[in-house]
C-alpha positions as CSV (number, residue, x, y, z in Angstrom):
1,M,-16.6,-8.6,11.2
2,E,-17.3,-5.9,8.6
3,S,-18.7,-3.5,11.3
4,K,-15.7,-4.0,13.5
5,I,-13.3,-3.4,10.7
6,S,-15.1,-0.2,9.7
7,I,-15.1,1.2,13.2
8,E,-11.4,0.5,13.8
9,V,-10.4,2.0,10.4
10,L,-12.2,5.1,11.3
11,V,-10.6,5.3,14.7
12,V,-7.2,5.0,13.2
13,L,-7.8,7.7,10.6
14,L,-9.3,10.0,13.1
15,F,-6.4,9.6,15.5
16,L,-4.0,10.3,12.6
17,F,-5.7,13.6,11.6
18,T,-7.2,15.1,14.7
19,G,-5.2,13.7,17.6
20,Q,-8.4,12.7,19.3
21,N,-8.3,9.6,21.5
22,V,-11.4,7.7,20.6
23,S,-12.4,4.1,20.9
24,G,-15.6,2.0,20.7
25,R,-19.0,2.6,19.5
26,K,-19.9,5.3,22.0
27,D,-17.5,7.7,20.1
28,L,-18.7,6.8,16.6
29,K,-20.7,10.0,16.1
30,Q,-17.7,12.2,16.8
31,P,-15.2,10.6,14.4
32,V,-17.6,10.4,11.5
33,S,-17.6,14.2,11.3
34,A,-13.9,14.6,11.7
35,A,-13.0,11.9,9.2
36,T,-15.0,13.6,6.5
37,Q,-12.1,16.0,6.2
38,I,-10.4,13.4,4.1
39,K,-11.7,14.2,0.7
40,C,-9.3,12.4,-1.5
41,L,-6.7,9.6,-1.5
42,L,-3.5,9.8,-3.5
43,V,-1.6,6.6,-3.6
44,F,2.0,5.8,-4.5
45,G,4.0,2.6,-4.5
46,D,4.1,-1.0,-5.8
47,S,1.7,-3.9,-6.4
48,T,0.2,-3.7,-2.9
49,V,-1.5,-0.5,-4.0
50,D,-1.5,-0.7,-7.8
51,P,-5.1,-1.0,-9.0
52,G,-4.2,-1.4,-12.7
53,N,-1.7,1.2,-13.9
54,N,0.5,-1.6,-15.3
55,N,-2.4,-2.6,-17.6
56,K,-1.4,0.4,-19.8
57,L,2.4,-0.4,-19.7
58,N,4.5,-2.7,-21.8
59,T,5.4,-4.9,-18.9
60,T,4.8,-8.5,-17.9
61,L,3.9,-7.4,-14.3
62,K,0.1,-7.4,-14.7
63,A,-2.9,-8.9,-13.1
64,N,-5.7,-7.9,-15.4
65,F,-6.9,-11.5,-16.0
66,K,-8.5,-14.3,-14.0
67,P,-8.3,-15.6,-11.4
68,Y,-7.5,-12.1,-10.0
69,G,-10.5,-10.0,-9.1
70,I,-12.8,-12.9,-8.2
71,H,-14.0,-11.0,-5.2
72,F,-13.9,-7.6,-6.8
73,L,-17.0,-5.8,-8.1
74,R,-18.8,-8.1,-10.6
75,S,-15.9,-10.6,-10.1
76,R,-13.8,-8.8,-12.7
77,P,-10.0,-8.6,-12.9
78,T,-8.8,-5.0,-12.9
79,G,-5.0,-5.2,-12.5
80,R,-5.1,-5.5,-8.7
81,H,-2.8,-8.3,-7.5
82,S,-5.6,-9.6,-5.2
83,D,-8.8,-11.6,-5.2
84,G,-10.6,-8.3,-4.4
85,L,-9.9,-4.9,-2.9
86,L,-6.6,-3.4,-1.9
87,S,-6.1,-1.3,1.3
88,P,-6.7,2.1,-0.3
89,D,-10.0,0.7,-1.8
90,I,-11.2,-0.5,1.6
91,I,-10.4,2.9,3.3
92,A,-12.0,4.9,0.5
93,D,-15.1,2.8,0.6
94,F,-15.6,3.1,4.3
95,L,-15.1,6.8,4.4
96,G,-17.6,7.2,1.6
97,I,-15.1,8.8,-0.8
98,A,-15.5,6.1,-3.4
99,K,-16.1,2.4,-3.8
100,F,-12.5,1.9,-4.9
101,I,-9.5,4.0,-5.9
102,P,-8.9,3.8,-9.7
103,A,-5.6,3.7,-11.6
104,Y,-4.4,7.1,-12.8
105,L,-3.6,5.7,-16.2
106,D,-7.2,4.5,-16.7
107,P,-8.3,6.3,-19.8
108,D,-11.9,6.4,-18.7
109,L,-11.4,8.5,-15.5
110,T,-14.0,11.1,-14.8
111,V,-13.5,14.4,-13.1
112,K,-15.5,13.1,-10.2
113,Q,-13.0,10.2,-9.8
114,L,-10.1,12.5,-10.1
115,R,-11.5,14.6,-7.2
116,R,-11.9,11.6,-5.0
117,G,-8.4,10.2,-5.6
118,V,-6.3,8.0,-7.8
119,S,-3.4,5.6,-7.5
120,F,-0.1,6.3,-9.3
121,A,1.4,3.0,-8.0
122,S,2.9,0.4,-10.3
123,A,3.6,-3.3,-9.6
124,G,7.3,-4.0,-9.6
125,A,8.3,-0.5,-8.5
126,G,10.7,0.2,-5.8
127,L,12.8,3.0,-4.1
128,D,16.0,2.0,-5.8
129,I,16.3,2.8,-9.5
130,L,18.0,-0.6,-10.0
131,T,15.0,-2.4,-8.7
132,D,12.7,-1.4,-11.5
133,A,15.1,-0.2,-14.2
134,A,14.5,-3.1,-16.6
135,L,10.8,-3.8,-15.8
136,N,9.2,-0.9,-17.7
137,V,7.0,0.0,-14.8
138,L,6.4,3.4,-13.2
139,T,9.3,4.3,-11.1
140,F,8.7,6.4,-8.0
141,P,10.0,9.6,-9.6
142,K,7.7,8.9,-12.6
143,Q,4.8,8.4,-10.2
144,I,5.5,11.9,-8.7
145,E,5.6,13.3,-12.3
146,L,2.2,11.8,-12.9
147,F,0.9,13.4,-9.7
148,K,2.0,16.8,-10.9
149,E,0.3,16.1,-14.2
150,Y,-2.8,15.1,-12.2
151,K,-2.8,18.5,-10.4
152,L,-2.8,20.3,-13.7
153,R,-5.5,18.1,-15.1
154,L,-7.7,18.6,-12.1
155,Q,-7.1,22.3,-12.1
156,S,-8.2,22.6,-15.8
157,S,-11.4,20.9,-14.8
158,I,-12.4,22.5,-11.5
159,G,-10.1,25.5,-11.1
160,Q,-7.1,26.3,-9.0
161,H,-8.8,27.0,-5.7
162,K,-10.8,23.8,-5.6
163,T,-7.8,21.8,-6.7
164,E,-5.7,23.2,-3.9
165,R,-8.4,22.5,-1.4
166,T,-8.9,18.9,-2.6
167,I,-5.2,18.2,-2.4
168,A,-4.8,19.9,1.0
169,H,-7.5,17.6,2.3
170,S,-6.0,14.5,0.7
171,L,-4.4,11.5,2.4
172,V,-1.2,10.4,0.7
173,I,-0.7,6.6,1.0
174,I,2.8,5.2,0.3
175,S,3.5,1.5,0.2
176,T,6.8,0.5,-1.2
177,G,10.2,-1.1,-0.4
178,T,9.5,-4.8,-0.7
179,N,10.7,-5.1,-4.2
180,D,14.0,-3.5,-3.3
181,F,14.8,-6.6,-1.3
182,I,13.2,-9.4,-3.1
183,Q,13.9,-8.2,-6.7
184,N,17.2,-6.5,-5.9
185,Y,19.3,-6.8,-2.8
186,F,18.8,-10.5,-1.9
187,T,18.5,-11.8,-5.5
188,T,21.1,-9.8,-7.4
189,T,24.7,-8.9,-6.6
190,T,25.1,-5.3,-7.5
191,R,23.7,-3.7,-4.4
192,S,24.7,-6.5,-2.0
193,K,28.3,-6.0,-3.0
194,Q,28.0,-2.2,-2.8
195,Y,26.2,-2.0,0.6
196,T,25.7,-3.9,3.8
197,V,22.1,-4.4,4.7
198,E,22.2,-1.5,7.1
199,Q,23.7,0.8,4.5
200,Y,21.2,-0.3,1.9
201,V,18.3,0.4,4.3
202,D,19.8,3.9,5.0
203,F,19.9,4.4,1.2
204,L,16.3,3.4,0.8
205,I,15.1,5.5,3.8
206,A,16.8,8.6,2.3
207,R,15.0,8.0,-0.9
208,I,11.6,7.7,0.7
209,S,12.2,10.8,2.7
210,N,13.1,12.7,-0.4
211,H,9.9,11.5,-2.1
212,V,7.7,12.6,0.8
213,E,9.3,16.1,0.6
214,E,8.8,16.3,-3.1
215,I,5.1,15.3,-2.8
216,H,4.6,17.7,0.1
217,K,5.9,20.6,-2.1
218,N,2.9,20.1,-4.3
219,G,0.2,20.5,-1.6
220,P,-0.5,17.3,0.4
221,R,-0.2,17.7,4.2
222,A,-1.1,14.3,5.5
223,F,0.8,11.0,4.8
224,S,0.5,7.4,5.7
225,V,3.7,5.3,5.0
226,S,3.4,1.6,5.2
227,E,6.1,-0.4,7.0
228,L,7.4,-3.6,5.4
229,G,5.8,-6.9,6.3
230,P,7.6,-10.1,7.0
231,I,8.7,-10.5,3.3
232,G,11.0,-13.4,4.2
233,C,7.7,-15.3,4.8
234,L,6.2,-14.8,1.4
235,P,5.4,-18.2,-0.1
236,I,7.7,-17.8,-3.0
237,I,10.6,-16.7,-0.7
238,R,10.0,-19.6,1.7
239,K,10.1,-22.1,-1.2
240,L,13.0,-20.7,-3.2
241,I,15.3,-19.4,-0.5
242,G,14.1,-20.4,2.9
243,G,13.9,-24.1,2.4
244,G,10.2,-24.1,3.3
245,S,10.6,-21.8,6.3
246,C,10.6,-18.0,6.6
247,Y,13.9,-16.6,5.5
248,A,15.3,-14.8,8.5
249,P,17.8,-12.5,6.8
250,I,15.1,-10.8,4.7
251,N,12.8,-10.5,7.7
252,D,15.6,-9.0,9.7
253,A,16.2,-6.5,6.9
254,A,12.5,-5.6,6.9
255,L,12.5,-5.0,10.7
256,Y,15.6,-2.8,10.4
257,F,13.9,-0.9,7.6
258,N,10.9,-0.4,9.8
259,S,13.0,0.8,12.8
260,K,14.7,3.4,10.6
261,L,11.4,4.4,9.0
262,V,10.1,5.5,12.5
263,I,13.1,7.8,12.9
264,A,12.6,9.2,9.3
265,V,8.9,9.9,9.9
266,S,9.7,11.8,13.1
267,E,12.2,13.9,11.3
268,L,9.9,14.6,8.5
269,K,7.2,15.7,10.9
270,L,9.5,18.2,12.5
271,K,11.1,19.4,9.3
272,L,7.9,19.8,7.2
273,G,5.2,20.3,9.9
274,I,3.1,17.7,8.3
275,N,0.8,14.9,9.6
276,I,2.6,11.7,8.9
277,S,2.1,8.2,10.3
278,I,3.3,4.7,9.9
279,S,0.8,2.0,8.9
280,A,2.0,-1.1,10.8
281,S,1.6,-4.5,9.1
282,Y,4.6,-6.6,10.1
283,K,3.3,-8.0,13.4
284,I,-0.2,-8.8,12.3
285,L,0.9,-10.4,9.1
286,Y,3.6,-12.5,10.7
287,D,1.1,-13.6,13.4
288,A,-1.4,-14.6,10.8
289,I,1.2,-16.5,8.8
290,T,2.5,-18.4,11.9
291,S,-0.8,-18.8,13.7
292,P,-3.4,-18.7,10.9
293,A,-6.2,-20.3,13.0
294,K,-6.1,-17.4,15.3
295,Y,-7.5,-15.2,12.5
296,G,-9.8,-17.7,10.8
297,F,-7.3,-19.0,8.3
298,T,-6.2,-22.6,7.8
299,D,-3.1,-21.8,5.6
300,G,-0.5,-19.2,6.1
301,E,2.3,-20.8,4.1
302,K,1.1,-20.8,0.5
303,G,-1.2,-18.8,-1.8
304,C,-4.5,-19.9,-3.2
305,C,-3.4,-19.7,-6.9
306,G,-2.0,-22.9,-8.5
307,T,0.5,-24.6,-6.2
308,G,0.6,-21.6,-4.0
309,F,4.4,-21.4,-3.9
310,F,5.4,-20.0,-7.2
311,E,2.5,-18.4,-9.1
312,Y,1.9,-14.7,-9.2
313,G,1.1,-12.3,-12.0
314,E,1.4,-13.9,-15.4
315,T,2.2,-17.3,-13.9
316,C,-1.1,-17.2,-12.0
317,K,-3.1,-16.6,-15.2
318,G,-5.7,-19.2,-15.7
319,Q,-4.6,-21.3,-12.7
320,K,-7.0,-23.3,-10.6
321,L,-7.7,-21.8,-7.2
322,C,-7.9,-23.4,-3.8
323,S,-11.3,-24.5,-2.6
324,N,-11.7,-21.6,-0.1
325,I,-9.8,-18.3,-0.7
326,L,-10.9,-17.0,2.7
327,S,-8.9,-19.8,4.4
328,H,-5.6,-18.4,2.9
329,V,-3.5,-15.5,4.2
330,F,-2.1,-15.1,0.7
331,F,-3.9,-15.1,-2.6
332,D,-0.9,-15.8,-4.8
333,A,2.7,-16.5,-3.9
334,V,3.5,-12.9,-3.1
335,H,0.3,-11.0,-2.3
336,P,-2.1,-11.1,0.6
337,S,-5.8,-11.8,0.1
338,Q,-8.5,-9.2,0.5
339,K,-9.4,-10.7,3.8
340,M,-5.8,-10.3,5.0
341,Y,-5.7,-6.7,3.9
342,Q,-8.9,-6.1,5.9
343,L,-7.2,-7.6,9.0
344,I,-4.1,-5.5,8.5
345,L,-6.3,-2.4,8.6
346,L,-8.2,-3.6,11.5
347,N,-5.1,-4.3,13.6
348,S,-2.9,-1.5,12.2
349,T,-1.5,0.9,14.7
350,F,-0.7,4.3,13.1
351,S,2.2,5.9,14.9
352,K,0.5,9.3,15.4
353,I,2.9,12.1,14.8
354,G,1.1,15.5,14.5
355,N,-1.4,17.7,16.2
356,G,-4.4,17.7,14.0
357,W,-5.5,18.5,10.5
358,P,-3.7,21.4,8.9
359,D,-5.6,24.6,8.8
360,H,-6.8,25.4,5.3
361,N,-9.6,27.4,3.8
């Protein structure tokens, strides 16, 4: 399975950056060379891509304790809301960039790590300022501020030219939007009274487009934006709102968001002349939840931590785990397991919009 995952991830990344249509082992030698153009990963978003920035914040939204990290290096909790690696870690490891992508707020970062990429993401963050206003996490605008600080920090270490080259050959990964629905629109009344679902999606899409433009102004030329998964099927949503079943209104909102994201990505490509793709996760995750045996799971309804229906973050701390983590789609009541992240990458189809890697010397 690991070999197959690696090949498919490489094919996806090559297709994104070079426009080459490759498939199967016979093309492996060709993509290896092209994929090495990716020198650095720069990550923005929420808990799906936060490797531990929240460890340094005065917030309850943390995961730097057991049982998190049981499948990470040396079985140590790092702040990742997972039993092991997150998607950016998996990609970075395969491409030979790094074994994992560290948190930017890690005080022990080396220059070598800075050159290979960092994550500015923060668990609990969203696109709407009301989503994370009271959580004391890194808002998306704050993450962009830290990215600008990162540029200056890198420049002071390796010089302006090398910094510009590193960033020009970086892949920006953005994974956000879930919290705007499960922490905001469907659980509080402010936005739901102000906007219809369709209007709120338009509001969020405008925000993400603005963020991409602001990041692009600072050098990056290649972006991968994650669509939303079937968030109405998260174990905690099923239990609290869905009566044990997937909650259709939230899933419908996620699907509408995804449809509008496709349009926004096309417009950004034309406007900015960048390589930008959508990382698809809805279909594969929904399929694994509803037909777990098809993917080697036995449980797609609850997490592995505690009861599996309520525990995540602090409430997962010290909880007993299920007998076999690999049999569960979810590790806790909100977040997929490392195995599921690997399957998402394996089956993800990036909507390729672009004509190759930007020319840069």
